[in-house]
Every structure is written in structure tokens, then in C-alpha cells.
N, CA, C and O atoms as CSV, one atom per row, in Angstrom:
chain,resi,resn,atom,element,x,y,z
A,1,MET,N,N,0.919,-1.027,0.125
A,1,MET,CA,C,0.252,-0.205,0.745
A,1,MET,C,C,1.487,1.640,-0.048
A,1,MET,O,O,2.673,1.969,-0.078
A,2,GLN,N,N,0.314,2.144,-0.440
A,2,GLN,CA,C,1.472,3.439,-0.764
A,2,GLN,C,C,0.433,4.400,-0.273
A,2,GLN,O,O,-0.782,4.207,-0.319
A,3,LEU,N,N,1.170,5.675,0.303
A,3,LEU,CA,C,0.417,7.041,0.647
A,3,LEU,C,C,0.132,8.192,-0.724
A,3,LEU,O,O,0.735,8.285,-1.793
A,4,ARG,N,N,-0.918,8.905,-0.233
A,4,ARG,CA,C,-1.414,9.721,-1.262
A,4,ARG,C,C,-2.296,10.818,0.086
A,4,ARG,O,O,-2.995,10.604,1.076
A,5,PHE,N,N,-1.781,11.921,-0.575
A,5,PHE,CA,C,-2.200,13.599,0.350
A,5,PHE,C,C,-3.636,14.367,-0.621
A,5,PHE,O,O,-3.443,14.986,-1.668
A,6,THR,N,N,-5.125,14.139,0.044
A,6,THR,CA,C,-5.629,15.807,-0.792
A,6,THR,C,C,-4.836,16.766,-0.995
A,6,THR,O,O,-3.635,16.823,-0.728
A,7,ARG,N,N,-5.341,17.351,-1.357
A,7,ARG,CA,C,-5.133,19.827,-0.945
A,7,ARG,C,C,-5.202,19.768,0.038
A,7,ARG,O,O,-4.331,20.337,0.695
A,8,LYS,N,N,-6.527,18.878,0.887
A,8,LYS,CA,C,-7.046,19.661,2.080
A,8,LYS,C,C,-6.678,18.876,3.506
A,8,LYS,O,O,-6.918,19.196,4.670
A,9,ALA,N,N,-5.845,17.459,2.813
A,9,ALA,CA,C,-4.995,17.074,3.835
A,9,ALA,C,C,-3.547,17.586,3.534
A,9,ALA,O,O,-2.800,17.519,4.510
A,10,ASP,N,N,-2.972,18.107,2.332
A,10,ASP,CA,C,-1.479,18.084,2.677
A,10,ASP,C,C,-1.905,20.804,3.989
A,10,ASP,O,O,-1.566,21.466,4.970
A,11,LYS,N,N,-2.286,20.824,3.433
A,11,LYS,CA,C,-2.769,21.906,4.393
A,11,LYS,C,C,-3.293,21.828,4.963
A,11,LYS,O,O,-4.086,22.755,5.126
A,12,ASP,N,N,-3.386,20.346,6.045
A,12,ASP,CA,C,-3.915,20.169,7.281
A,12,ASP,C,C,-2.607,19.989,7.860
A,12,ASP,O,O,-2.312,20.874,8.663
A,13,TYR,N,N,-1.756,19.109,7.682
A,13,TYR,CA,C,-0.252,18.961,8.306
A,13,TYR,C,C,-0.255,19.850,7.813
A,13,TYR,O,O,-1.403,20.019,7.402
A,14,SER,N,N,0.765,21.179,7.357
A,14,SER,CA,C,1.478,21.761,6.761
A,14,SER,C,C,0.746,22.825,8.054
A,14,SER,O,O,1.724,23.545,8.256
A,15,ARG,N,N,0.184,23.093,8.553
A,15,ARG,CA,C,-0.547,24.009,9.839
A,15,ARG,C,C,-0.740,23.111,11.106
A,15,ARG,O,O,-1.367,23.542,12.074
A,16,LEU,N,N,-0.223,21.929,11.090
A,16,LEU,CA,C,-0.246,20.693,12.856
A,16,LEU,C,C,0.640,21.456,13.535
A,16,LEU,O,O,1.168,22.285,12.794
A,17,PRO,N,N,1.134,21.512,15.039
A,17,PRO,CA,C,1.797,21.483,15.479
A,17,PRO,C,C,2.956,20.714,15.462
A,17,PRO,O,O,2.655,19.711,14.815
A,18,SER,N,N,4.267,20.621,15.865
A,18,SER,CA,C,4.751,19.842,15.855
A,18,SER,C,C,4.842,18.351,16.399
A,18,SER,O,O,5.409,17.543,15.662
A,19,ASP,N,N,4.501,18.048,17.228
A,19,ASP,CA,C,4.324,17.203,18.684
A,19,ASP,C,C,3.040,16.151,17.424
A,19,ASP,O,O,3.108,14.964,17.104
A,20,VAL,N,N,2.304,16.911,17.127
A,20,VAL,CA,C,0.814,16.163,16.309
A,20,VAL,C,C,1.595,15.873,15.124
A,20,VAL,O,O,1.232,14.782,14.684
A,21,ARG,N,N,2.469,16.362,14.456
A,21,ARG,CA,C,3.523,16.095,13.328
A,21,ARG,C,C,3.949,14.450,13.605
A,21,ARG,O,O,3.517,13.435,13.058
A,22,LYS,N,N,4.809,14.591,14.506
A,22,LYS,CA,C,5.449,13.774,14.917
A,22,LYS,C,C,4.578,12.313,15.345
A,22,LYS,O,O,5.075,11.214,15.098
A,23,ALA,N,N,3.366,12.439,15.944
A,23,ALA,CA,C,2.482,11.436,16.439
A,23,ALA,C,C,2.387,10.856,15.357
A,23,ALA,O,O,2.906,9.740,15.334
A,24,PHE,N,N,1.668,11.381,13.977
A,24,PHE,CA,C,0.954,11.324,13.095
A,24,PHE,C,C,2.014,10.376,12.587
A,24,PHE,O,O,1.642,9.203,12.595
A,25,ALA,N,N,3.438,10.620,12.077
A,25,ALA,CA,C,3.797,10.187,10.721
A,25,ALA,C,C,4.520,8.714,11.391
A,25,ALA,O,O,5.096,7.900,10.670
A,26,LYS,N,N,4.305,8.473,13.566
A,26,LYS,CA,C,3.799,7.108,13.118
A,26,LYS,C,C,3.037,6.484,13.118
A,26,LYS,O,O,3.119,5.265,12.969
A,27,GLN,N,N,1.681,7.360,13.348
A,27,GLN,CA,C,0.427,6.376,13.425
A,27,GLN,C,C,0.451,6.481,11.719
A,27,GLN,O,O,-0.699,6.272,11.333
A,28,LEU,N,N,1.394,6.742,10.531
A,28,LEU,CA,C,1.797,6.103,9.199
A,28,LEU,C,C,1.391,5.116,9.048
A,28,LEU,O,O,0.409,4.451,8.717
A,29,ARG,N,N,2.712,5.116,9.477
A,29,ARG,CA,C,4.042,4.373,9.231
A,29,ARG,C,C,3.201,2.653,10.212
A,29,ARG,O,O,3.613,1.553,9.843
A,30,PHE,N,N,1.918,2.740,11.555
A,30,PHE,CA,C,1.565,1.939,11.826
A,30,PHE,C,C,-0.037,1.426,10.452
A,30,PHE,O,O,-0.701,0.397,10.330
A,31,LEU,N,N,-0.047,2.783,9.699
A,31,LEU,CA,C,-1.263,2.189,8.495
A,31,LEU,C,C,-0.754,1.176,7.696
A,31,LEU,O,O,-1.278,0.087,7.460
A,32,LEU,N,N,0.606,1.736,7.182
A,32,LEU,CA,C,1.262,1.326,6.550
A,32,LEU,C,C,1.464,-0.365,6.799
A,32,LEU,O,O,1.149,-0.863,5.718
A,33,THR,N,N,1.713,-1.079,7.412
A,33,THR,CA,C,2.415,-1.747,8.366
A,33,THR,C,C,0.180,-2.891,8.413
A,33,THR,O,O,-0.441,-3.709,7.734
A,34,ASN,N,N,0.028,-2.228,9.439
A,34,ASN,CA,C,-1.134,-3.485,9.896
A,34,ASN,C,C,-1.838,-1.994,10.048
A,34,ASN,O,O,-1.318,-0.999,10.553
A,35,ARG,N,N,-3.166,-2.111,9.472
A,35,ARG,CA,C,-4.505,-1.151,9.395
A,35,ARG,C,C,-5.052,-1.644,10.738
A,35,ARG,O,O,-5.755,-0.760,11.227
A,36,ASN,N,N,-5.002,-2.458,11.316
A,36,ASN,CA,C,-5.635,-3.138,12.343
A,36,ASN,C,C,-5.088,-2.832,13.983
A,36,ASN,O,O,-5.740,-3.127,14.984
A,37,HIS,N,N,-3.575,-2.093,13.978
A,37,HIS,CA,C,-3.088,-1.873,15.172
A,37,HIS,C,C,-4.233,-1.112,16.037
A,37,HIS,O,O,-5.310,-0.578,15.772
A,38,PRO,N,N,-3.492,-1.320,17.152
A,38,PRO,CA,C,-4.921,-0.630,18.128
A,38,PRO,C,C,-4.359,0.671,18.548
A,38,PRO,O,O,-5.085,1.524,19.060
A,39,SER,N,N,-3.163,0.848,18.363
A,39,SER,CA,C,-3.310,2.248,18.174
A,39,SER,C,C,-3.281,3.517,17.430
A,39,SER,O,O,-2.839,4.589,17.842
A,40,LEU,N,N,-3.970,3.185,15.923
A,40,LEU,CA,C,-5.072,3.922,15.440
A,40,LEU,C,C,-6.191,3.249,15.850
A,40,LEU,O,O,-6.642,4.287,16.333
A,41,ARG,N,N,-7.001,2.490,16.081
A,41,ARG,CA,C,-8.183,2.802,16.713
A,41,ARG,C,C,-9.352,2.809,15.085
A,41,ARG,O,O,-10.502,3.224,14.939
A,42,ALA,N,N,-8.694,2.364,14.428
A,42,ALA,CA,C,-9.514,2.767,13.219
A,42,ALA,C,C,-10.537,1.975,13.486
A,42,ALA,O,O,-10.539,0.988,14.222
A,43,LYS,N,N,-11.508,2.480,12.803
A,43,LYS,CA,C,-13.314,2.447,12.149
A,43,LYS,C,C,-13.440,3.385,11.091
A,43,LYS,O,O,-12.939,4.479,10.830
A,44,LYS,N,N,-14.733,2.185,10.264
A,44,LYS,CA,C,-15.328,2.878,9.698
A,44,LYS,C,C,-15.750,3.766,10.116
A,44,LYS,O,O,-16.505,3.777,11.088
A,45,TYR,N,N,-15.298,4.936,9.363
A,45,TYR,CA,C,-16.535,6.321,10.194
A,45,TYR,C,C,-17.465,6.351,8.805
A,45,TYR,O,O,-18.644,6.496,9.127
A,46,SER,N,N,-17.316,6.272,7.562
A,46,SER,CA,C,-18.888,6.622,6.751
A,46,SER,C,C,-18.610,5.491,5.970
A,46,SER,O,O,-17.601,5.448,5.266
A,47,GLU,N,N,-19.801,4.133,6.065
A,47,GLU,CA,C,-20.007,3.438,4.826
A,47,GLU,C,C,-20.807,3.714,3.986
A,47,GLU,O,O,-21.223,2.777,3.305
A,48,ALA,N,N,-21.286,4.989,3.735
A,48,ALA,CA,C,-22.076,5.614,2.497
A,48,ALA,C,C,-20.405,6.068,1.420
A,48,ALA,O,O,-20.216,5.940,0.210
A,49,LEU,N,N,-19.499,6.588,2.487
A,49,LEU,CA,C,-19.097,6.996,1.221
A,49,LEU,C,C,-17.481,6.624,1.566
A,49,LEU,O,O,-16.390,7.042,1.179
A,50,ASP,N,N,-17.922,5.680,2.438
A,50,ASP,CA,C,-16.387,5.338,1.735
A,50,ASP,C,C,-15.483,5.533,2.910
A,50,ASP,O,O,-14.790,4.587,3.284
A,51,VAL,N,N,-15.439,6.618,3.483
A,51,VAL,CA,C,-14.383,7.138,4.312
A,51,VAL,C,C,-13.879,6.069,5.937
A,51,VAL,O,O,-14.868,5.660,6.546
A,52,TRP,N,N,-12.281,5.608,6.652
A,52,TRP,CA,C,-12.334,5.622,7.593
A,52,TRP,C,C,-11.609,6.964,8.067
A,52,TRP,O,O,-11.251,7.930,7.393
A,53,GLN,N,N,-11.484,6.671,9.718
A,53,GLN,CA,C,-10.810,7.492,10.548
A,53,GLN,C,C,-10.431,6.559,11.193
A,53,GLN,O,O,-11.039,5.541,11.523
A,54,GLY,N,N,-8.621,7.123,11.549
A,54,GLY,CA,C,-7.702,6.967,12.517
A,54,GLY,C,C,-7.315,7.841,13.817
A,54,GLY,O,O,-7.536,9.022,13.551
A,55,ARG,N,N,-6.810,7.685,15.144
A,55,ARG,CA,C,-6.017,8.136,16.057
A,55,ARG,C,C,-5.237,8.757,15.350
A,55,ARG,O,O,-4.890,8.204,14.306
A,56,VAL,N,N,-4.771,9.921,15.622
A,56,VAL,CA,C,-3.270,10.900,15.897
A,56,VAL,C,C,-2.840,10.243,17.626
A,56,VAL,O,O,-2.230,9.309,18.147
A,57,THR,N,N,-3.554,11.338,17.958
A,57,THR,CA,C,-3.929,11.531,18.909
A,57,THR,C,C,-4.747,12.030,20.162
A,57,THR,O,O,-5.500,12.992,20.003
A,58,ARG,N,N,-4.636,11.392,21.482
A,58,ARG,CA,C,-5.691,11.840,21.813
A,58,ARG,C,C,-7.373,13.018,21.097
A,58,ARG,O,O,-8.601,12.946,21.076
A,59,GLY,N,N,-6.563,13.698,20.769
A,59,GLY,CA,C,-6.590,14.984,20.400
A,59,GLY,C,C,-7.278,15.497,18.816
A,59,GLY,O,O,-8.116,16.339,18.495
A,60,TRP,N,N,-6.798,14.934,18.390
A,60,TRP,CA,C,-6.514,14.346,16.477
A,60,TRP,C,C,-6.846,13.087,16.054
A,60,TRP,O,O,-6.583,11.961,16.477
A,61,ARG,N,N,-7.692,13.654,14.823
A,61,ARG,CA,C,-8.224,12.444,13.767
A,61,ARG,C,C,-7.340,12.339,12.706
A,61,ARG,O,O,-6.452,13.191,12.696
A,62,PHE,N,N,-7.341,11.716,12.021
A,62,PHE,CA,C,-7.458,11.531,10.021
A,62,PHE,C,C,-8.379,10.690,10.103
A,62,PHE,O,O,-9.083,10.037,10.874
A,63,TYR,N,N,-8.076,10.985,8.740
A,63,TYR,CA,C,-9.982,10.553,8.156
A,63,TYR,C,C,-9.079,10.077,6.034
A,63,TYR,O,O,-8.593,10.827,5.187
A,64,PHE,N,N,-9.241,8.920,6.053
A,64,PHE,CA,C,-8.467,8.037,5.130
A,64,PHE,C,C,-9.600,7.643,4.198
A,64,PHE,O,O,-10.760,8.028,4.351
A,65,GLN,N,N,-9.168,6.824,3.193
A,65,GLN,CA,C,-9.816,6.461,1.865
A,65,GLN,C,C,-9.097,5.458,1.713
A,65,GLN,O,O,-7.968,5.502,2.202
A,66,ILE,N,N,-9.517,4.289,1.012
A,66,ILE,CA,C,-8.781,3.038,0.307
A,66,ILE,C,C,-9.096,3.047,-0.746
A,66,ILE,O,O,-10.273,3.195,-1.073
A,67,GLN,N,N,-8.193,2.901,-1.523
A,67,GLN,CA,C,-9.106,3.207,-3.296
A,67,GLN,C,C,-7.361,2.081,-3.334
A,67,GLN,O,O,-6.192,2.138,-2.953
A,68,ASP,N,N,-8.438,1.060,-4.170
A,68,ASP,CA,C,-7.156,-0.021,-5.006
A,68,ASP,C,C,-6.204,-0.141,-4.338
A,68,ASP,O,O,-6.504,-0.905,-3.421
A,69,ASP,N,N,-4.782,0.308,-4.223
A,69,ASP,CA,C,-3.795,-0.409,-3.432
A,69,ASP,C,C,-2.454,1.422,-2.698
A,69,ASP,O,O,-1.247,1.589,-2.524
A,70,GLU,N,N,-4.010,2.478,-2.506
A,70,GLU,CA,C,-3.313,3.226,-2.128
A,70,GLU,C,C,-3.972,3.774,-0.720
A,70,GLU,O,O,-5.052,3.192,-0.609
A,71,TYR,N,N,-3.805,4.488,0.190
A,71,TYR,CA,C,-4.507,5.125,1.582
A,71,TYR,C,C,-4.650,6.339,1.019
A,71,TYR,O,O,-3.565,6.921,1.004
A,72,VAL,N,N,-5.536,6.977,0.546
A,72,VAL,CA,C,-6.390,8.171,0.514
A,72,VAL,C,C,-6.110,9.084,1.857
A,72,VAL,O,O,-6.965,9.062,2.742
A,73,ILE,N,N,-5.205,9.696,1.981
A,73,ILE,CA,C,-5.637,10.609,3.094
A,73,ILE,C,C,-5.985,12.216,2.716
A,73,ILE,O,O,-5.381,13.089,2.093
A,74,LEU,N,N,-7.369,12.141,3.472
A,74,LEU,CA,C,-8.512,13.316,3.305
A,74,LEU,C,C,-8.295,14.501,4.408
A,74,LEU,O,O,-8.168,15.699,4.153
A,75,SER,N,N,-8.284,13.975,5.505
A,75,SER,CA,C,-8.031,15.332,6.107
A,75,SER,C,C,-7.811,15.084,8.370
A,75,SER,O,O,-8.265,14.402,9.288
A,76,ILE,N,N,-6.544,16.509,8.044
A,76,ILE,CA,C,-6.035,15.900,9.690
A,76,ILE,C,C,-6.459,16.241,10.571
A,76,ILE,O,O,-5.472,16.432,11.281
A,77,ILE,N,N,-7.610,16.585,11.329
A,77,ILE,CA,C,-7.960,17.096,12.471
A,77,ILE,C,C,-8.482,17.663,13.605
A,77,ILE,O,O,-9.411,16.875,13.429
A,78,PRO,N,N,-8.729,18.137,14.393
A,78,PRO,CA,C,-9.280,18.128,16.217
A,78,PRO,C,C,-10.135,17.388,16.517
A,78,PRO,O,O,-11.293,17.605,16.160
A,79,HIS,N,N,-9.743,16.148,17.366
A,79,HIS,CA,C,-11.281,15.567,17.742
A,79,HIS,C,C,-12.384,16.291,17.417
A,79,HIS,O,O,-12.298,17.458,17.798
A,80,PRO,N,N,-13.555,15.970,16.756
A,80,PRO,CA,C,-14.586,16.969,17.404
A,80,PRO,C,C,-15.121,15.771,18.354
A,80,PRO,O,O,-15.060,14.543,18.289
A,81,LYS,N,N,-15.863,17.024,19.577
A,81,LYS,CA,C,-15.927,16.247,21.539
A,81,LYS,C,C,-17.323,16.549,21.056
A,81,LYS,O,O,-18.290,16.334,21.788
């Protein structure tokens, strides 16, 4: 599997605090090796849109789709509480 970022995800990433960037990089490594890694807490967010949610930190989430052999990162945002 490979990673691809949407423009929104690129923009989101550029605005992340450095500690969240570091945590996100770690979570992407887990995603590429094992989508079911407990740290990711990956789950289907929207069946209709085929969107998944993964955990970056306690307060941050990222959203992605699986398209063929790619994880398409859609956005990285604070956890909606």
C-alpha cells in the first residue's frame, strides 16, 4: 500500500503542531504495516462515503479512504468532541 494526500490533507498537515506531526508520522507507519494496529483505532467512519477514521493522538483524528493499493489521506483535524 502507498499513501496519497489530498490538497486539504496537505494543508491540514502544514498547520499541525510539531508534536502532532511526529505522532501522525508514527501512525502512518502503523497504517502502512497493519491497519488494525491498536494504536490507530481505525474504524469505518462513513459506509456511504467509504471513509475511515484513525487516531493521531487523543485530541486529533485523520480521515482516509482506501482506493486500490493506496490510502488516500483526506484530512487531519482536531477530534470533534
